[in-house]
C-alpha positions in Angstrom: 0.0 0.0 0.0 1.4 3.5 -1.0 2.5 5.7 1.9 0.8 9.0 2.1 4.2 10.7 1.7 5.4 8.7 -1.3 6.8 10.8 -4.2 3.7 10.6 -6.3 2.2 13.7 -8.0 -1.6 14.2 -7.7 -2.8 17.3 -9.4 -6.1 19.3 -9.0 -7.5 16.8 -6.4 -10.1 19.0 -4.8 -11.8 22.3 -5.4 -12.4 24.8 -2.4 -14.4 27.9 -3.2 -12.8 28.4 -6.7 -9.4 27.2 -5.6 -7.9 23.9 -6.7 -5.8 21.6 -4.3 -2.6 20.2 -5.7 -0.6 17.5 -4.0 3.0 18.5 -4.8 5.8 15.7 -4.4 8.9 16.6 -2.5 11.7 14.3 -1.1 10.1 14.8 2.4 6.7 13.9 1.5 3.8 15.4 -0.6 2.6 18.9 0.3 -0.9 20.2 -0.1 -1.1 23.5 -2.1 -4.5 25.4 -2.7 -4.2 27.7 -5.8 -6.6 30.5 -6.4 -6.6 32.9 -9.4 -4.9 33.2 -12.8 -1.6 31.4 -12.8 -0.3 33.7 -15.4 -0.1 36.3 -12.7 2.8 37.0 -10.2 2.8 34.5 -7.4 2.0 35.1 -3.8 2.6 32.1 -1.5 1.2 31.9 2.0 2.3 29.7 5.0 0.2 29.5 8.2 0.9 29.2 11.9 1.0 26.1 14.0 -2.1 23.8 13.8 -3.6 26.1 11.1 -4.2 26.2 7.4 -5.3 28.7 4.8 -8.9 28.4 5.9 -8.2 29.3 9.7 -5.2 31.6 9.1 -5.9 33.7 5.9 -9.6 33.5 5.4 -10.4 36.7 7.1 -7.9 38.6 4.9 -8.8 37.0 1.6 -12.6 37.2 2.2 -12.3 41.0 3.0 -13.5 42.6 -0.4 -10.8 45.2 -0.3 -8.0 42.6 0.1 -9.6 40.5 -2.6 -9.4 43.4 -4.9 -5.9 44.1 -4.1 -4.6 40.6 -3.8 -6.4 38.5 -6.4 -6.3 41.4 -8.9 -2.5 41.3 -8.8 -1.6 37.7 -7.8 -2.3 34.1 -8.1 -2.4 32.8 -4.6 -0.6 29.6 -3.5 -1.7 28.5 0.0 0.9 26.0 1.3 -0.1 23.9 4.3 2.4 22.4 6.7 2.4 18.5 6.4 -0.7 17.1 7.9 -2.4 20.4 8.3 -4.4 20.6 5.0 -8.2 20.3 5.0 -9.2 16.6 5.5 -5.5 15.6 6.3 -5.0 12.0 7.5 -2.5 11.2 10.3 1.0 11.2 9.0 2.6 7.6 9.2 4.5 7.1 12.3 7.4 5.7 10.4 7.9 9.0 8.6 10.9 10.9 9.7 10.2 14.1 11.5 10.7 17.3 9.5 13.1 20.0 10.5 12.6 23.7 9.6 15.1 23.3 6.8 13.0 20.4 5.4 9.9 22.7 5.5 11.6 25.6 3.7 13.0 23.2 1.2 9.6 21.9 0.5 8.6 25.4 -0.6 11.4 25.5 -3.2 9.8 22.1 -4.5 6.4 23.9 -4.7 7.8 26.8 -6.7 9.6 24.4 -9.1 6.6 22.2 -9.6 4.5 25.1 -10.7 7.4 26.7 -12.7 7.4 29.8 -10.6 10.3 32.2 -10.4 10.5 34.9 -7.7 7.4 35.1 -5.4 5.8 37.3 -2.9 5.6 35.6 0.5 3.0 35.9 3.4 3.4 33.9 6.6 2.0 34.1 10.2 4.3 33.4 13.3 5.7 29.9 12.6 4.8 30.2 9.0 6.7 33.6 9.0 9.7 31.9 10.4 9.6 29.2 7.6 9.2 31.7 4.9 12.1 34.0 6.3 14.4 30.9 6.4 13.3 30.1 2.8 14.2 33.8 1.8 17.6 33.4 3.4 18.4 30.1 1.7 17.0 30.9 -1.7 17.2 34.7 -2.0 16.7 35.0 -5.7 13.2 33.2 -5.3 11.8 35.8 -3.1 10.4 39.3 -4.2 9.2 40.4 -0.8 8.1 39.2 2.6 4.9 40.0 4.5 5.3 38.7 7.9 2.6 38.6 10.6 3.8 38.4 14.2 7.0 36.7 13.0 9.6 34.6 14.9 13.4 34.7 14.0 15.3 33.7 17.0 15.8 30.3 18.8 13.0 29.7 21.3 13.3 31.6 24.6 13.2 29.4 27.7 9.6 30.6 28.3 8.6 29.6 24.7 10.5 26.5 24.8 8.8 25.3 28.1 5.3 26.5 26.8 5.8 24.4 23.6 7.0 21.4 25.6 3.7 21.7 27.6 1.7 21.8 24.5 3.7 18.8 23.0 2.9 16.7 26.2 -0.8 17.6 25.9 -0.8 16.6 22.3 0.9 13.4 23.0 -1.1 12.3 26.1 -4.6 13.9 25.4 -4.7 14.8 21.8 -6.4 18.1 20.7 -8.0 18.5 24.2 -9.8 21.6 25.4 -6.8 22.7 27.4 -4.5 22.5 24.4 -7.1 24.4 22.1 -7.1 27.2 24.9 -3.3 27.6 24.7 -3.5 27.8 20.9 -6.3 30.3 21.0 -4.3 32.4 23.4 -1.4 32.2 20.9 -3.5 33.5 18.1 -5.9 36.0 19.5 -6.2 38.9 21.9 -8.4 38.6 25.0 -10.8 41.1 23.5 -12.0 38.6 21.0 -11.4 35.5 23.2 -14.2 36.6 25.4 -14.8 36.4 29.2 -17.2 34.9 31.7 -19.6 37.9 30.9 -18.7 38.3 27.0 -19.1 35.4 24.7 -16.1 34.7 22.4 -16.2 36.2 18.9 -17.3 34.4 15.8 -13.7 34.1 14.5 -12.5 32.4 17.7 -15.5 30.0 17.5 -14.8 29.3 13.9 -11.1 28.6 14.6 -12.0 26.3 17.6 -14.2 24.3 15.3 -11.4 24.1 12.7 -8.9 22.9 15.4 -11.1 20.0 15.9 -10.2 18.7 12.6 -6.5 18.6 13.3 -4.8 15.4 14.2 -2.7 15.8 17.3 0.3 13.9 16.0 0.5 16.1 12.9 0.4 19.2 15.1 3.0 17.9 17.2 5.5 17.2 14.4 5.1 21.0 13.3 5.5 22.1 16.8 8.6 20.1 17.6 10.2 21.3 14.4 9.5 25.0 15.4 10.7 24.3 18.9 14.0 23.1 17.6 14.5 26.0 15.2 17.9 27.7 14.9 18.5 31.5 15.4 18.2 33.4 12.1 19.1 36.8 13.6 22.6 37.1 12.6 21.7 36.6 8.8 18.9 39.1 8.7 21.0 42.2 7.8 22.1 40.4 4.6 18.4 40.0 3.5 17.8 42.3 0.7 14.1 41.7 -0.2 11.7 44.2 1.1 10.0 43.1 4.3 6.7 44.4 5.8 6.1 43.3 9.3 2.6 43.2 11.1 2.2 42.5 14.8 -0.7 43.0 17.2 0.2 44.9 20.4 -1.4 42.1 22.4 0.5 39.2 20.6 2.6 37.0 22.8 5.2 37.4 20.1 5.1 41.3 20.1 8.7 41.6 21.4 10.0 39.0 19.0 8.5 41.1 16.2 10.1 44.2 17.5 13.5 42.2 17.8 13.3 41.0 14.2 12.6 44.5 12.9 15.7 45.7 14.7 17.9 43.1 13.0 16.6 43.8 9.5 18.1 46.4 7.2 16.1 49.5 7.8 16.3 50.5 4.3 14.4 47.4 3.2 11.9 46.8 6.1 9.0 48.5 7.9 6.9 47.7 10.8 3.2 48.1 11.6 1.9 47.6 15.0 -1.9 47.0 15.2 -3.7 48.2 18.4 -5.9 45.7 20.5 -5.0 42.8 18.3 -3.3 39.5 18.9 -1.0 37.6 16.7 -3.2 36.7 13.9 -3.8 40.0 12.4 -5.0 38.3 9.1 -8.1 37.1 11.1 -8.5 39.6 13.9 -7.9 43.0 12.3 -7.5 42.3 8.4 -8.4 45.8 7.4 -5.3 47.2 9.3 -3.2 45.4 6.8 -4.7 47.0 3.6 -3.2 50.4 3.5 0.4 49.3 4.3 0.1 46.5 1.8 -1.0 48.8 -0.8 1.9 51.1 -0.5 4.3 48.1 -0.1 3.0 46.6 -3.6 3.3 50.1 -5.2 7.1 49.7 -5.3 6.4 46.7 -7.5 4.0 48.5 -9.9 1.0 46.7 -8.3 -2.3 48.6 -7.7 -5.9 47.8 -6.9 -8.4 48.1 -9.7 -9.4 51.7 -10.4 -13.1 51.1 -9.9 -12.6 50.1 -6.3 -10.1 52.8 -5.2 -12.9 54.8 -3.4 -13.1 52.4 -0.5 -13.4 54.4 2.8 -11.4 51.8 4.6 -8.5 51.1 2.2 -7.9 54.1 0.0 -5.1 54.4 -2.6 -5.2 58.2 -2.5 -2.1 59.6 -0.8 -4.3 62.4 0.6 -6.0 60.0 2.9 -2.6 59.1 4.5 -0.9 61.0 7.2 2.2 62.8 5.6 4.6 61.2 8.0 3.7 57.8 6.5 5.2 59.0 3.3 8.7 60.0 4.4 11.6 58.5 2.2 12.7 55.8 4.6 12.6 52.0 4.3 10.5 51.4 1.2 10.1 55.0 0.3 7.7 55.3 3.3 7.6 55.0 7.0 5.0 52.8 8.5 4.1 53.6 11.9 1.4 52.1 14.2 -1.8 52.9 12.4 -5.5 52.9 13.2 -7.7 50.3 11.7 -9.9 52.8 10.2 -9.5 55.8 8.0 -12.0 58.6 7.7 -12.5 60.4 4.3 -13.9 63.9 3.9 -16.2 63.9 0.9 
């Protein structure tokens, strides 16, 4: 019987809301990639955080009408799932060797080669942001730019290492239990949307909780162990020449790591946006906060939103809607400071 990780290509296996799933063969097992849009357009690849996939990590951003007009107008989207994290994933065979973060980064190269892609734009969240940063450092000519959400770049601190070991033990002995899901939800979201005894948790948290029920504990544990053994990338960040846009929520448990990574990047090629009252997963909790910075980030690549949608009150392209201090000639030709999640327009 063929193992689920055998080197066998399966193309266009499933369709999800207009996107097609492809099983891409790699030396470390097959990888699920959901492709949305016109494959003749430039490519944007995404990589989610621990225990998530594109539905639970990027749906809020890509279902936002303004984001759809910006991203799908300019890119073909390739949602890459970590092994065993795709929708409907079966348990990874126990005899399969554990993946390192280098294995996961190398799988991205195999995905690009499979689809015949050259240099791509990359978007990742926390653990996924680390994998994409590692990929950009290993294969620099294959990356146009990085959009990193609550990213990691250093080796785990003692606190994070211990926290991850506790989650590993919960996964091993109790599976995707209630306590483990609470740990993960604290990792992803701010307390404002997680709810309290008096205030129910928000719809996005409830949806994420349901999607976590579909994960196999053994698959999540493999990704967690790879991330918990990750090397420190800090010393090589100054040599990274692709433009990098970093988002982080001010309530994210990885807020300090994002600030640290920003300090290690070359300031001529990087910018930081801190989002108020938001956790790690800005893509789900505050997706509108990402739109204006992304629009200006993409402008340097000659990419714009369609003209008929530029009048959006929440995500305008008109420079008159942006504070002049955001347009200073630093970093990518602009200075991205902490921004409000809404912009008021005078008609």
